[in-house]
C-alpha positions, -999 to 999 in steps of 0.1 A, spaced: -174 621 -216 -205 637 -197 -225 617 -175 -261 617 -179 -291 613 -155 -303 578 -152 -340 589 -149 -343 617 -172 -310 616 -195 -300 654 -190 -262 659 -182 -253 656 -147 -231 687 -138 -213 685 -103 -191 663 -84 -177 635 -102 -194 608 -82 -228 624 -86 -254 600 -105 -285 623 -109 -293 658 -126 -314 669 -93 -328 656 -60 -361 652 -78 -347 626 -103 -327 608 -77 -360 604 -54 -382 593 -86 -354 565 -95 -354 555 -56 -390 553 -57 -395 532 -86 -367 506 -80 -386 501 -44 -421 497 -61 -407 471 -86 -386 453 -61 -417 451 -34 -441 444 -61 -441 407 -59 -437 408 -22 -471 428 -20 -491 410 -43 -485 374 -24 -490 388 8 -523 405 -3 -536 373 -19 -525 352 15 -543 377 36 -575 377 13 -572 332 14 -572 334 53 -598 359 53 -621 338 29 -613 304 46 -625 322 81 -656 335 62 -666 302 50 -655 281 82 -679 288 109 -679 252 125 -641 248 125 -643 220 100 -668 227 67 -671 218 30 -672 242 5 -676 239 -32 -647 255 -45 -662 276 -72 -679 296 -44 -644 304 -29 -628 308 -64 -654 332 -73 -647 354 -43 -613 356 -52 -594 326 -35 -567 315 -49 -553 279 -42 -518 283 -54 -509 308 -26 -502 291 10 -481 299 38 -472 260 51 -490 223 47 -498 195 69 -496 162 59 -522 136 77 -511 97 84 -533 89 55 -513 111 35 -538 135 29 -522 172 22 -538 205 36 -527 237 26 -525 262 52 -531 301 47 -520 310 84 -543 293 108 -571 279 84 -564 252 57 -580 235 29 -580 201 12 -591 197 -21 -617 167 -22 -641 155 -49 -676 146 -38 -701 132 -61 -679 147 -92 -680 181 -74 -649 197 -67 -651 209 -29 -626 223 -2 -627 211 32 -617 237 55 -602 236 88 -585 255 117 -549 246 126 -552 224 162 -523 220 186 -519 184 174 -508 191 140 -474 205 153 -465 172 157 
């Protein structure tokens, strides 16, 4: 039975362990597999960096409240965060590296309280 190239389906001629018909097909196949494997990682990494950049942009004083729709309209996605910090009161701050946010509701308006990571949060 003749082997076929997994990339272009042409018959593979040569060594018995040869998988591709050419170096070009082998390269294309490997490149596509790396792209598929890394796509999710790259997408998540890009969103985390965007979230951090936006939190930093809006947090001018170290402790800021912003309407959630402002952040969301700029591309912020609250589902992506690197870690969390829970206060003694039970409030859960979600962090993108060194900037965190707490979802709050003030006068029926959804907002984010933005903070910067502090040393006391390590405990």
